[in-house]
Phi, psi and omega in degrees: 000145175298142181305125183299335179290344180287330187296307178296329178297314180295316180300317180291321184296318182267356178079026180281116182231191182296326178296320177299315180299315181297320181295317179298314181295328178288327180285335186312305184301323182276339179272339186306320179299344182263356184300316181295323178297317179295318180296319179297315180296323180298309184284338171296319178290320180298313183291341178279348180257119183301321181293315179290322181295332186296339180271354179263126190262341184197164175296326180296321178296318178298319179299316179295320181292327174300315178297322178296318180295320177299317177296322178298317179297321177299320179295324180301322185257013178247317184073205351291152188268065181250189183297322179298321178298311185289330175295319178298320181290326182293341179296337179298320177299318179296320180298321180296322176295317184299317183274353177086020179283129182291152185299326183299332180289333177294320179296313180294322182297315181295326178294320177298316179296316182300314179299317179298320180292317178298320179296319179294322178299317180293319181297327185264355179280145182298325182268003180076008181233309185094157183282155176302320183295323178295314179295323179295320179297321177298314179298319182299311182291325178294320179295318179295313180300315181296317180299319179293318178300313183294320179295314179294320177301314181299314181299311183288327179295317178298316179297317181296313182293325177296316179296319179296318180297317179295318180297317180295320180297316179296316181296322179298314179294318181296316182294318179299318178294317179296319180301317180294318184285330185265324188300316183296307178295331178294315178295322179296319179295320177300316181298315180296323177294321177298317178297315180298319179296318179294319180293330181297335180297336182270356178293130186288317184286119184300320182296315179296318181299314179297320181295319179295315182294321179297317182289321177295325178294320177298316180293321178299321178297319179292322178294323177296316179299320178294323178294319177297317179299317180296317178298319179295320176301315181296317180296321180294320181290326183282338184284066183239335179213158185242156168236078188282152174221165175285134180212159182274121185297313183297317180296323182296310183289326178297321179301315180294316182300314183290329176290324183273340187305310182302316180297316183292314182291333176293341177271003180081020181263130173284120185248106186262126179261111181237051185274140178290130182287331179290120185265173177204163182263141175241156166252101190206166172266110189306310185297324179293316179293324176297323176296320178300310182296318178300317180298319179294320179294317179300317177301318180294319178301317180291327182291329183263010185303326183260006181283144177289320178232076186292137179224134173233130178238132177244132181234154171218146180200157174267121181279157185300331185263040175058047172232153179246129184240140171238134179230141175241118184245132178236163178254034177286193185288351179080180181227156177284163179296328179294314179295318180301322181290335182248008190299331184267007174277152179295140174070016173266119181208153175252003183260141181299322184255011182280153178272339182074020181244346184303311181283333175296322176294317177305310182298317181299314182293316180297319177301319180297334178271004180077024183246202181211164180223153184210142174235128183210163176287133179278139181303330182266018180088148181100204185228143175243116177249129185217161172215159176219151173221158181294147174278145181298137176280152181291000000 
């Protein structure tokens, strides 16, 4: 909870008094018809921003949030403006931390709301302007609300990042220990199976020979899956810090595409390269970004495995706000909005043999580069997985 001693300080600092409270409550009934209009304009602006939009998982979530904002506006003009009121408002800051919304969006969001409220005050005033005192009361409550949100956000963000750092440190030590303990017997088992497979060729009885080979192949498959899982654990644990250098974005993604092309096309998959020729510089760790692109391509390859005419398209482009985006689009069966919203969490997978760590690794690496990642249904069917990172400043 925000420190209760902060409330009287904020009220005094912005000059919020009983007259301010009365004015807000008096304005409420005439402003209420405009709440939905303000909420619509607010989320229209949110959905137009890729960074803010990335934390929204579905149309249903946006619909619920519109209703939440409308309820929040009703509370602003209802009161009472006591400690219980302000504790309820501070929960908004916690919610922003929980969904991963960056703090800068809170500042922009409050400005959008403030502009909408001032416009509504003018629309409902008899003189088409409204009194100075009414507009001042709106500004006062917005300043208090924003200060409480930011303070709660700061408190919860510090706690969240501390917990994440401790969790990563523990996981790193645990994974390194597990890798050492598991890798050696795993390699020994692989070697013995290879020997067994070769010896099975000399078995005279065809039926026995086929049975031995079939069973050794099944075990080899399980050992391979365990090896992949172990590698994913190690990659997730290692993705904690970067050693970035300046690199050419176009050259980096082209390198990955050309390395993967023979394997992909050998599977009968049409692999379309739609990379932007205009290049740009990044400050990034090349190998980590190549891993991100590889993981997205691997996911797409697995997604189109059952398609009659599988197609994977990879695009890259420079976005208007100095960001570089790579997207991998497939024509597989697609994913539900629920899965898309949780796809970057650890151990979330729709594949029988998947580890559920590939996209979690993508998110971790992209976050370290100051970027974002998104998984969504493609309008032409299938799935669109993308990430973006900032372009290097001159």
